[in-house]
N, C-alpha and C positions, 0 to 999 in steps of 0.2 A: 370291731368289729360288727353288722348290719342285723341287729336284731330282730330274731324272726318275729313276722306281725303275726303268725299262724297261731303260737302260743300266748293264753295268757299275760298280762305284764309283771304278774305278779308271782306266776310259775316261773315266769324269766327274774325278776327280785329274789328270791330265794332262793336262784340255780346261781346268780353271780355270791350270796352272803351265805354261803353251806355252814357257818359257825353259828350265825342267828338259830338256823333250824334247828341245831344240834343243840343248846344252848335250851330252846323253847323244848325239846325231848327230855332236856336234863330235869331242868325243873317241874316239868308234869310226872315223869317217872319220882322224880321225889316227892313230890301231891300224893302220889298214889298210893306211894310207900308208906308212907304220915296217915294215910286215914285203914288201912289194916292193918297198922304198931300205929300209935300214937305218941306214945315214945320216943319214936322214931325222929318226929321236925324235933331233937333239941341237941344239945350240945353234943353231949357223946354220942348220941348215935349219929347225925358230921360227922363226927372224928373218927366213927369202925369206920366209915365207910371210906374215909380217907385213906385208916391206915391198909387195908386191902389193895385200894385203888396204885396206893403209889408205886411201890414197887411192880403192878400189870402196865403203869403208865410208865416206869424203866422201862420195860422188858420191851413194851410193844415201841418205846423211839429205835426201841437195833432195828425191828422188825422196819419201823417209815425206813430209817434212813439205805435196806438190804431192797424193802421191796420197792425204795426209786427209781431206782438201780435195772431192777425187773426181778429179781432176783429175792429169797426169803429164808428164812434158819429157825429148820425146822431141828437144832439142836441144842437151843436161847433154854428150853427150861432144865437140857441136862446138865449144860456150863452150871447154869447158874445154882442146881444141887451140889454139882462139886466143887464152886467158889464156896461155898457156904458147906461144906464140909470139912475143904480145907484149914479154912477162917473158924471151925470150929475143935477143930485138930487143937492148931497152932495159938485157939487160945488164952491159954496155960504161960506162953512165951510175953501176951502183950497184946492191947487191940491193932495197934502202928501194926507189928506184924503179921498179926495174922491178916488185918484184913485189906493190909502189899501181897502176901501170897496169894489169898482168893481173889484178889484181882487178875493179878497177874496169873494164873489158872485161866482165868477168862476170856487173857487179851494169848495166849496161846492159842488154846483153842478155834479160836475169830480168825487168827492168824493164819493156821491150818488150812483152817477155811477157805480163807482167802486166800490160801494159794493152790486150792485144789478147786476152786472154780476159777481163777483169775486164770493162772501160769498152763497149769493141766488144760481146762477147761470144760471142769466136769461142774453137769449139772447141777445147779446149786442141792437142790429137791436134795438129790440123791448122798451129793455130799455131803450136806449139813446130815440127814440122815440116818448116813457113816458112821459120822462123827455121835452122833448121840448115842450107838448102837455099843462105838467103844467105848465113849466114857461111860457107858454101864456096867460094863464087861472092867473098865477097868481098876474102877471106883468100890465094886464090890469085889476085888480080888485087892486093893490094899485097902480098905477096912480091917479085913483078918492081918493084914503084917500092917507097913510101915504107919500104915493110919491108926493104927488100933489103939485106942484111946478117947479122949475125948468128945461128948458130942452133944456138948453141950457152948452156947458162946458165951464173952468173958459181962459184967456190969457195960461196960460202956455199946458193944455192942447190941446189947441186950434193952436199954435205953435208945440207939439212936435208929435203931427199928422198931420199937413198941413202945415208946417212952414217951411224953405230952409233955410241953412248957407252959403261963401262961393258967396255971391254975386246972394240968388236962386237958387243955382247949382246942389245941394246934399239936401236932404230934409231930413229933422230930423227926421223918422221916419224909412227913411233906416238908419241911424245907430244905429235904435233900432232891428229891422231886423239881424242887422250886429252882435251884442253881441247873440242876439237869436242863428241864427244860428250857430257860435262860438261854441255857451255850448252844440248844439243837435247834433251835430255833431263831438264832443268829448267825450258826452255824449257818444250816441253809439256805439263810435268807443275800445273808453279804460275802460269803466267803467265795474264792474259788475253785473250792474242793465243791462244797454245797451244788455249787451251776455244773458241776463234773456228774454229778449222782443225777441230777437232774438230767439231765442232754445224755448220758449211758442210757436211761433207761425209755430215753422216747427218742434218737437211734443212737443205737449203739456201732453201726455200718458207718452214718457219717460224721462220732464221734473219734472213730481210728483214722478216718483219714484224714481229717484234721491233725493223725498229730498227736494225740492223748495217751498216753502208754494203759489202757485198763486197764490191765491186770495191776499197775498199780496201786488205781483209785478202788478197785475194787477187795485188793489183799487192805487196804488200809479202812473200807467199808464193812469188812466184816470181824476187825480185830476188835475198829469202837465199839461193835450188836457184843462182838464176847464183854470186852470191855462192863459194857453198859448193864445185861444179860447178870452180869460177877454181880456188879453192882449191888441188881435188885435182889436176888440168893443171897447176900448178905444180910442187905434190911432184913428178908422175908422168916431170914434168918433168927434175925434180933426180937420179930415181934411172934414169932413162935419158941422160941427160947432153944429149943434142940433141931439135933434135923438128922435125915434121915436119908434112904437114897431116892423117897419121894418124893423128895419136900417142891419141887415146883413144876412137873411133869404137868402139872395140870395145871398147870400158865400159859402150855406152848399153846393152845387154840384160841383163850381169851388174849392173849397177845395179839395175835394174827385179828381175831376180831377185832380190836383197837382200831390197831392200824383203818381195818377197813370202812371201821362206823366210821371216821373223819375223817376218810376222805380221799384217803390212799388209793391209786389204780394194784391191784396187785399185776396186773400188762408194764408197770416202769413208768418212770416220768411225770408224774398228777399226785400231787399229794400234800403237808402242811404237816409237824409235829400241834402246829396248836393243835387240828381234828383231833389229832389222835388224846393229846392230853382228855378233850371235850369225850372218846369214844369212854377211856378207860372210865373215866367217871360216872359214866352212864351203865358200863356194864359192874361197874364197883358197884348202885344201886340195885345193880337188878340183882344181882347175886344177892344183895344187903336180903331184897324183896321174897325172890324166893326162897331164899331160907324162915324168911318168917311167917308160908307160905309150907310148911316143911317140902320141898322140893329139895331132894338126896342132888351129890354129885351129879350123878348119870345124869338127870333130870336138868342141868344147870349146863355139863358139857354134849346136849344136843339144841339148846336153847343157844348156843354158842353157835355152835357148827352152823348149825339152819337162817342164825344171822349170816356169818358168811357166803352160805350158798345165793341165800335170797341176794344178797346185794350186787353178789360176784357175776350173777343172770341177769342183775337190776341193769350192771353196768355196759354189756352186753348188749342191751336190749336196748339201752343206748348211744353205745358209742358207736356200736356195729362190729368190735371188737371180738373175734372168735378163738 
């Protein structure tokens, strides 16, 4: 690519190294939060940020995968909640059964989303919004019948989602997030499936003409997104210790914001999960800062929405895509 000589070199360098920019923003936010609350700059303060960011980062991984295809999932919050609810209900039967059934809920819901989008070509916004509504109604009814019972998770899930090791320094959910991150980064960068996600988002028509069964790619992508959302929900349930039908609903917008902040295009074909990880950490620090400033959940949602809107507008101005 021939450099644009009309732009200063430093802006060209920054555009070529977005992770440096995101890392710098993260460091600045940490320092500013430390000024607001000096006790934040401690192992305990940073640990609490990671505890918050881990389930968000995993859920944002679901959005990253789907946004690369030009899609999105508005049901991730409810899928996470449903999975956590099932895991809590089955906790008396042991952690293995509880976690497995919770993850299966996510895969099942994601697969249905994928069939709707890939096979029946329903718009992703409509399909996933409908799935969210269906899950809300279904689990509201089931909570009074077959799922009536435990709404607290067992000790293993509680430790996995909210516990720490090495003298209460490193959260266990950070280990889970690290493992998930490595798998996603490797999958997107080095596998044929990852390349198909980028190709489908960049030029879906050409991808189909090349003989790719796009519907199969989309089904797998949405199933993976459901699995990640379910895992995030189970970790979140472990952190809170109990579940209700509003557990992860407020994570929908932040999951999109984390991906967008990380450089994933809402129009498809552009993005990395490495950026999403930094985006989730940035939002985790930002949420902590707003908490120290006594800003409520409503203010946080306004901030997240403003970030998504502003970055989408900026991307459209820079690229000319509308």
